[in-house]
C-alpha positions as CSV (number, residue, x, y, z in Angstrom):
1,M,21.3,7.2,0.1
2,K,19.8,5.0,2.8
3,D,22.0,5.0,6.0
4,K,20.6,2.8,9.3
5,K,22.6,5.1,11.5
6,Y,21.7,8.0,10.7
7,S,17.8,6.7,10.6
8,I,17.9,6.0,14.4
9,F,18.1,9.7,15.8
10,P,15.4,10.8,13.9
11,R,13.6,7.7,16.0
12,L,15.1,8.7,18.9
13,L,14.2,12.2,19.1
14,I,10.3,11.2,18.2
15,I,10.7,9.3,21.7
16,C,12.1,11.8,23.3
17,L,9.4,14.3,22.6
18,W,6.6,11.5,23.2
19,I,8.4,11.5,26.8
20,L,8.1,14.8,27.0
21,L,5.0,15.7,26.1
22,S,3.4,13.2,27.9
23,K,5.1,14.3,31.4
24,L,3.7,18.1,30.0
25,M,0.7,16.9,29.4
26,D,0.2,14.6,32.6
27,N,-3.2,13.4,30.5
28,E,-3.1,9.6,29.7
29,V,-6.3,10.7,26.9
30,L,-4.0,13.2,25.4
31,I,-0.8,11.8,25.4
32,P,-0.1,8.3,26.8
33,T,3.0,7.1,28.6
34,I,4.9,5.0,27.1
35,K,4.3,2.6,30.2
36,S,0.7,2.5,29.8
37,T,1.2,1.9,25.7
38,L,3.6,-1.2,26.3
39,T,1.1,-2.5,28.6
40,N,-1.9,-1.8,26.2
41,L,0.4,-3.6,23.5
42,M,1.0,-6.8,25.4
43,N,-3.0,-7.2,26.4
44,I,-3.4,-6.6,21.9
45,V,-0.9,-9.2,21.5
46,K,-2.4,-11.7,24.0
47,D,-5.6,-11.1,22.9
48,E,-7.0,-14.7,21.6
49,Y,-8.3,-12.8,18.2
50,F,-4.9,-11.0,17.6
51,F,-3.5,-13.0,14.7
52,L,-7.2,-13.0,12.7
53,T,-7.4,-9.4,13.0
54,I,-3.9,-9.1,11.4
55,K,-4.2,-11.4,8.9
56,M,-7.5,-10.2,7.6
57,T,-6.8,-7.0,7.2
58,L,-3.0,-8.4,5.4
59,L,-5.5,-10.3,3.5
60,R,-8.0,-7.4,2.0
61,S,-5.1,-5.3,2.0
62,L,-2.7,-7.7,-0.5
63,T,-6.3,-9.0,-2.4
64,G,-6.5,-5.2,-3.5
65,F,-3.6,-4.5,-4.3
66,L,-3.1,-7.7,-6.5
67,I,-5.9,-6.6,-8.1
68,S,-5.1,-3.4,-8.8
69,L,-1.5,-4.3,-9.8
70,S,-2.9,-7.0,-12.2
71,L,-5.4,-4.8,-13.6
72,A,-2.7,-1.7,-14.1
73,I,-0.1,-4.2,-16.1
74,I,-3.1,-5.3,-18.3
75,L,-4.8,-2.3,-19.0
76,G,-1.5,-0.7,-19.8
77,L,-0.5,-3.2,-22.0
78,L,-4.0,-3.0,-23.6
79,S,-3.6,0.9,-23.3
80,N,-0.2,0.7,-25.5
81,F,-1.6,-1.1,-28.4
82,S,-5.2,0.4,-28.3
83,K,-6.2,4.0,-28.8
84,F,-9.6,3.0,-27.4
85,V,-8.2,1.5,-24.7
86,F,-6.1,4.3,-23.6
87,N,-8.9,6.9,-24.2
88,F,-11.6,5.1,-22.5
89,I,-9.1,4.8,-19.0
90,M,-8.0,8.3,-19.3
91,P,-11.1,9.6,-18.3
92,I,-11.7,7.3,-15.4
93,L,-8.6,8.5,-14.3
94,K,-9.2,11.7,-14.4
95,F,-12.4,11.0,-12.5
96,L,-10.9,9.6,-9.8
97,K,-8.1,12.0,-9.3
98,S,-10.6,15.3,-9.6
99,V,-13.0,13.8,-6.6
100,P,-12.9,14.3,-3.6
101,T,-11.9,10.6,-2.4
102,I,-13.7,11.3,0.9
103,A,-16.9,11.5,-1.5
104,I,-16.0,8.5,-3.5
105,I,-15.8,6.8,-0.1
106,I,-19.3,8.0,1.1
107,L,-21.0,6.3,-1.8
108,A,-19.0,3.2,-1.6
109,L,-20.0,3.3,2.6
110,I,-23.7,3.0,0.9
111,W,-22.9,0.6,-1.6
112,L,-20.6,-1.5,-0.8
113,N,-20.6,-4.5,1.6
114,P,-18.2,-3.7,5.1
115,N,-15.5,-6.1,3.5
116,I,-15.4,-4.9,0.2
117,L,-15.1,-1.4,0.8
118,P,-12.1,-1.6,2.8
119,I,-10.4,-3.1,-0.6
120,F,-12.1,-0.7,-3.0
121,I,-10.7,2.3,-0.7
122,G,-6.8,1.0,-1.3
123,F,-7.4,0.1,-5.2
124,I,-8.6,4.1,-6.2
125,T,-6.1,5.0,-4.7
126,V,-3.5,2.7,-6.0
127,F,-4.3,1.8,-9.0
128,P,-3.8,5.3,-11.2
129,I,-0.3,5.5,-9.5
130,L,0.4,1.7,-10.7
131,Y,-1.8,2.8,-14.2
132,E,0.9,5.4,-15.1
133,A,3.9,3.5,-13.7
134,V,3.7,1.1,-16.1
135,L,2.8,3.2,-18.8
136,N,6.1,4.8,-18.1
137,G,7.8,1.7,-18.0
138,I,5.9,1.0,-21.6
139,L,7.5,4.6,-22.8
140,Y,10.8,3.9,-21.5
141,V,11.4,1.1,-23.9
142,D,13.7,1.9,-26.6
143,S,11.7,2.6,-30.0
144,K,14.5,1.4,-32.1
145,I,14.1,-2.2,-30.3
146,I,10.0,-2.2,-31.3
147,D,11.1,-1.0,-35.2
148,M,13.6,-3.7,-35.3
149,A,11.0,-6.4,-33.6
150,K,8.2,-5.2,-36.5
151,V,11.0,-5.9,-38.9
152,Y,11.4,-9.2,-37.9
153,K,7.9,-9.7,-37.3
154,V,8.9,-10.4,-33.4
155,S,5.1,-11.9,-32.0
156,K,2.8,-9.9,-29.8
157,S,3.5,-11.9,-27.0
158,T,7.2,-12.6,-27.5
159,L,7.4,-8.7,-27.3
160,I,5.3,-8.4,-23.9
161,K,7.1,-11.1,-22.4
162,D,10.6,-10.4,-23.3
163,I,10.8,-6.6,-23.5
164,Y,7.5,-4.9,-22.4
165,I,7.2,-6.6,-18.6
166,P,10.7,-6.6,-18.0
167,S,10.5,-2.6,-19.0
168,I,7.4,-2.4,-16.5
169,F,8.8,-4.3,-13.7
170,I,11.8,-1.7,-13.8
171,S,9.3,0.9,-13.2
172,L,7.2,-0.4,-10.6
173,E,10.1,-1.5,-8.5
174,T,10.7,2.2,-7.7
175,I,7.2,2.2,-6.2
176,L,5.9,-1.1,-5.1
177,T,7.1,-0.6,-1.6
178,S,5.3,3.0,-1.3
179,T,2.1,2.1,-3.0
180,L,1.7,-0.7,-1.0
181,G,2.4,1.2,2.5
182,L,-0.1,3.3,1.0
183,N,-2.6,0.4,0.1
184,L,-2.3,-1.0,3.5
185,K,-3.1,2.8,5.2
186,M,-5.8,3.1,3.2
187,V,-7.2,-0.4,3.8
188,I,-7.1,0.5,7.4
189,A,-8.7,3.7,7.0
190,G,-11.6,2.2,5.1
191,E,-12.0,-0.7,8.0
192,A,-12.3,2.0,10.6
193,L,-15.2,3.7,8.8
194,A,-16.9,0.1,7.3
195,Q,-16.2,-2.0,10.6
196,P,-15.3,-4.9,8.9
197,K,-15.2,-8.1,11.7
198,Y,-11.8,-8.7,12.2
199,S,-9.7,-5.7,11.6
200,I,-7.4,-3.0,12.2
201,G,-8.8,0.0,11.1
202,G,-12.6,-1.3,13.6
203,S,-10.2,-2.1,16.5
204,L,-8.6,1.5,16.3
205,Q,-12.1,2.9,16.2
206,L,-12.7,0.1,19.2
207,E,-10.1,2.2,21.1
208,K,-11.2,5.7,20.1
209,L,-15.0,4.9,21.5
210,Y,-13.6,4.3,24.6
211,L,-11.1,7.0,24.8
212,N,-8.1,4.8,24.8
213,T,-5.6,6.6,23.3
214,S,-2.4,4.2,24.7
215,G,-4.8,1.6,22.6
216,I,-4.9,3.9,19.5
217,F,-1.0,4.1,20.2
218,A,-0.1,0.3,20.5
219,W,-1.8,-0.1,17.1
220,I,0.1,2.2,15.4
221,I,3.1,0.8,17.1
222,I,2.0,-2.4,15.5
223,I,0.8,-1.1,11.7
224,L,4.6,0.2,11.7
225,L,5.7,-3.0,12.4
226,I,4.1,-4.6,9.6
227,M,5.2,-2.2,6.9
228,S,8.5,-2.1,8.3
229,L,8.3,-6.2,7.7
230,F,6.9,-5.5,4.1
231,E,10.0,-3.2,3.4
232,Y,12.4,-5.9,4.5
233,I,10.5,-8.8,2.7
234,L,10.4,-6.2,-0.5
235,G,13.9,-5.5,0.2
236,V,15.0,-9.6,0.5
237,G,12.6,-10.4,-2.8
238,K,14.8,-7.5,-5.1
239,R,18.0,-8.9,-3.7
240,F,17.2,-12.5,-4.9
241,L,16.0,-11.6,-7.9
242,K,19.2,-9.4,-8.8
243,R,21.1,-12.8,-8.3
244,I,18.9,-14.9,-10.3
245,K,19.8,-12.0,-12.7
246,Q,23.3,-12.4,-12.2
247,W,23.4,-16.0,-12.1
248,K,21.8,-15.7,-15.7
């Protein structure tokens, strides 16, 4: 079980290691000091385009994630009702899992617009995970319930709405936070390659060009804060949905 008391120690250990290494190295390019990182962090936050940069990266990340989630649910349900759809998607998933992601990314760099590429990279990373979670959610549904629904001639729309969708969301609940975080990381990686205007990945690449390691560390802190915010919002959302279920 997650306990905040125990999670403090690894964080303190990382900070102590950071301080120790920065003193031992005594080189801002290799390991920057906490002071220079915080100075860079303040400069980044004060920049007039800071919030626009965060907004555009989050927009790309959420757009890609919602497309992946929607397609995973739709195709997962269609795969359950149609052997053709199931057998059509399986080779595509196998292809995405087998071919090195970097090979697909290099091709995408040639074919796609810099604004679309980060969304695409996030999509090819999280879609297979979400699709499999949807299929697992459908498989968890008790076959007796499905048989009973057939006996009473329950319509497919009712079956999907009242039986499959709740089971799918229970299955997705366990991986939602991790896939959302993974998608954001892949979108930032895509931005670093494609260099779209106003992007966290593009800003990281710019800091790298100027060998400003403390600037890279500052952006990492910002990304970690965004991840924590995602986790907090999802946690609040889950608790809110649980309360609604209890009231019902």
